N, C-alpha and C positions, 0 to 999 in steps of 0.2 A: 471598919470595912465589913460589909455583910457577905457571907459566903452562901451561895445558893446550892442546895443539894438536890440531886435528881431523885425523884420518887423511886422506890424499889421496883414498882411495876414498870416504870419507864426503862429502867436499866435492863430488866428481864426482856422486854420487847426488843430493845436494841440488840441484845446478845442473840436472841432468837433469829432476828432478821439477818444478822451477820452470818450466823451458822447456816441459815437457809440459803443465802447466796453462795456461801462456800460449798455447801453440799450440791447445789445446782451446777456450779462450775465443775465440780469433781465428776458428777454423773454425766455431764455433757462430754467431758473429756474422755471418761471411761466408755461412754456409748460409742465414741468414734475411734476407739483404739483399734489399730489394724490387727486383725487376727494373724496367727502364725502361718496360715496357709495362703496368705495374700502378700505379694511383694508390692512395695510402694516405691515410686521414683518420680522425680520432677522432670519436667521438660516443657516444650512449647509446641503449640499447634503449627504444623507445617503443611503447606499445600503445594502439590507438584506444579512447578512453573514450566511453561512452554514459550520459548522465544520465537516470534515470527520474524525471520530475517530475509534479506534480499538475496537472490541467487545471482543477479546481474547488477553491475553498478549503474547508477543513474540518479535522476532528480525525482523526488517525491511530488506527485501531482495532487493527491488528496488522501486524507485519512478520514474514514467514515465513522470511527469509533472514538468514544471518550473514555477516560479512566472511570471504571466502575460499571461500564455497560456490559450487559450479557450478550454473548455471541453464540450462534449455533455453528455446528460443524459445516465447513464449506462456505461460510458467509464471508463476503469481501470486507476486509478491514482497511485496505490501503491500495492505492494505484500509483504507478510510476509513469512519468512522462514518456510516451511512446513515439514522439514525433520522429526522431532520427531512425528508430528501428522500423517504423512504418515505411519510411523512404527506402531503407535497405530491403524491405520485403518487396516493394514494387520493383526494385532493380533485379532481385533474384527471380521474380515471376517473369519478368521480361526475358531473362536468360533462359528460362524454361521454354518460352515460346520460340526463341531462336533455336534452341536445341531440337525442338519438335520439327521445326522447318528443316533443320539439318538432316534429321532422320528421313524426312519425306524426300528431300533432294537426293540423298544417298540411295534410297530405294529406286527412285526414277533413273538415276545414273546406272544402277545395276541392271534394271530392265533393258535399258538401251544397249549396254555392253553384252547382255545375253542375246539380244537380237542380232548384234553384229557377229557374235560367235556362231549363231545358227547359220547366218549367211556364209560365213567363212567355211563352215563344215560342208555346206552344199557345194560351194565353189571348189573345195578340195576334192570332194568326191567326184565331181564332174571332170576335173582335171586329171584325176587318177584313171578314170575310165578312158579318157581320150589318149592318155599316155600308153595304156595297154594296147590301143589300136594304132599307135604311132601317128595319131592326129595332132599331137602337141609335143612340145619338147619337155625333157626332164626338168630343165631350168624353170619352165612355167609351173610344173607340178610342185617343185620345191618352193617356189615363191608362194603358191597357194597354201602349202603346208605351214610355212613361216607365218603367213597372215592369220591362219587358224590358231597357231600357238600364241600369237600376240593378243588375239581376241580372247582366248581362254585366260591368259594372264590378267587382262583388263577386267574380266568378270570376277576373278578372285580378289583383285584390288578393290573393286566396287563393293563386294560383299564385306570385305574387311572395313571399308569406310562406313558401312551400315553399323557394324559392331562398335566402331569408335563413336559414331553419332548417338547410338543408343546409350553408350556409357556416359557421354557428355550430358544427355538428357537426365539420366539417373543422378548424376552429380548435381545438376541444376535443381532437380526436385528435392534432393537431400538438403541443399542450401535453403530452399524455401521452408522445408520442415524445421530446420534448425532455427531460422529466424522466427517462425511462428511459435516455436517452443519458447524462445526468449520473450516474445510478446506475452505469452501465457504466464510466464514467470514474473512478469511485471505487474500482474494483478495478484496481490497478496491475499490469501484466504486463510481462514482459521482452520487448522488441522483437527481441532477438537472443539467441543462445546465448552464454554467456560466464561470467566469474567475477566475483563481487561484490568490488569493491575497497573501497568505503566504504558504510557504513550511516549515513546522515547525520541521521536523526531516530529517535525512539523512540515507542512507542505512548503515546497520550495527548497528544502535542504537536499544536498547531494550526499548520497550514501555509497559506500564502497560495496563490493561483493561480500556478502556475509554480514552486512550491517544490520543491527537489530532495530526493528521498527516498533513493534508492540510486544509486550509480555502478557501472556494469559495465565490465569490460575485454573488448573484442572480441578473443578469442584467435585469430581468423582474420585479423587485420590487425596484424601485428607488424613493426616496421621500425626502422632506424637512420637518422637524419638527419645528413648530413655536408656539409661545404663544400669545394668544389674550385676551384682557380684556373682562369683562362680557358684556359690551355694544355692542361689535363687535360680539362675539361668539354667542350671541342670534340670530343674523341674518344670521349665517352660517349654511348651511345644507349639508348633505352628497351629494357629486356630484357637489357642487357649483364650478363654473368656477374659475380658478386661473391662475396666471402667476408666473414664476420664472425668476429672472434676477441675474446672477452670477457676483460676483466682478471680476472674472478672464476673463469674456466675457460680458462686459456691453452692447455691441451692439446687443446681441441676447436676444430674449424674448421667453421663453419656455412655451408653453401651458400646463396646468395641471388641476387637479381636487382635491377637498377635499375628502379624503378617510377615515378620522377618526376625530372625535371630542370627546374629553375626557368628561366623565360624571361628573367628580369631578375636582375642581380647583387644580392646581399644586402649586401655590404660594398663601398663605393665610396669611393675617395680623393676629396679635395676637387676635384682637377683630373684629367681623364682625357685630356689632349691627346696625351701621348706614348705610344709603344708600351710603355715600361716601366711606366707608370702603369696602362695598360689590363690589363697582365699581372697586376696586383695584385687585380683584381676577383675576388670569390669568389661562386660559385653554389651554391645549395642543391640537394642531390641526396638522394633517398630510396632506401635499399636495403632491400628487403622480403624476408622469409623466405617461401618457398613455403607455400601453405595445406596441401598434403599433408603436409609436414614438421611443420607446427604441429599438425595433428591427431594425429600420432604422438607428439609431445613436448609435448603440452598442459600437463602438470603441471610442466614445466621453465620455462615462460614467466614471466619476472619483469620488470616495468617498471623502468626507471631504471638498469640495469646498464651500466657504461661499457665501452668497448672500441674496437677499430679495425675499419674497413671497408676492404677491398681490392677495387678495381674494375678489371676487365680493360679496357684501352683498345684502341680499334680494333675491327675486325671479326673478327680472328683472333688467336691467341696461345695459349700454354699456361701452366698454373699450375706453380709450383715444387712440389717434393714436400712442403715444410712447409706449403703452403696447399691441399693436397688435403683434401677433406672428411673429417673425423673426428668422430664423434658417439658419445655414450654409449649404453649399452643402453637402449632405450626402456622396457623392463620393469623396470629397476632403480630 
């Protein structure tokens, strides 16, 4: 059997190549070592969700949006069947008309009663004058006085009827406004500009009051929630600079800022008497992407992507080159 030997030069080249690869891997790892003034934690991208729900029960007539569509604030996303409520509106408007007629009738009755009172006053005055001259009997004068009192009471009753009629009109008008408000609530509009994440019902389905119809993503509120230990969170302040690097796009570095730091620990050991145990406490920190950047990269936003957040600790410090912002072309 013949044994083949590698030439010495070949062995040297192989060793040099292996050493070179090892050195490259080492320096790559060293180049991305997180400095002591930067905290690192993993999390996932979260986008604020807004549910569009029904205020009144009913049947869904149409949904104008599909999942993934962009909507503007105030845009109609769904409409409910208004047939029954429209009929109710017609009935309440008819009640208003009747109430208005009732007010007019009450006013006419009051005018008539006031005329009768005026006549009764004249007749009483004439009878009183005749009584003073003994041209009429006291019974006649008393009868005129009683007639005047009855007429006065009739005027008061007629005026009260006007008040009742006005109150009935206001109730009828309030009923109209209430039904119109229900009709307005049956047109579901987007409270914010955003992207449709879920279309939860389809036309023809009946939903209860408070039933969810569409879920929107508020693309102006995108963040990553991470957890930091006591030693790190004590050096984090609101507005601290941060970076986000996603597992799905490791070549890009997204600039961000700390927008929330929890006042209480989320993960607490059973006992926290010792300094070592207190150091194990973890606090929730929210790292948010600036809204100006979100407007520019709106189509890139995806909820649920995992990655790492890097937070600059203290009031000063610099970022290493590998954590300098790097973003894709916004137009691509």
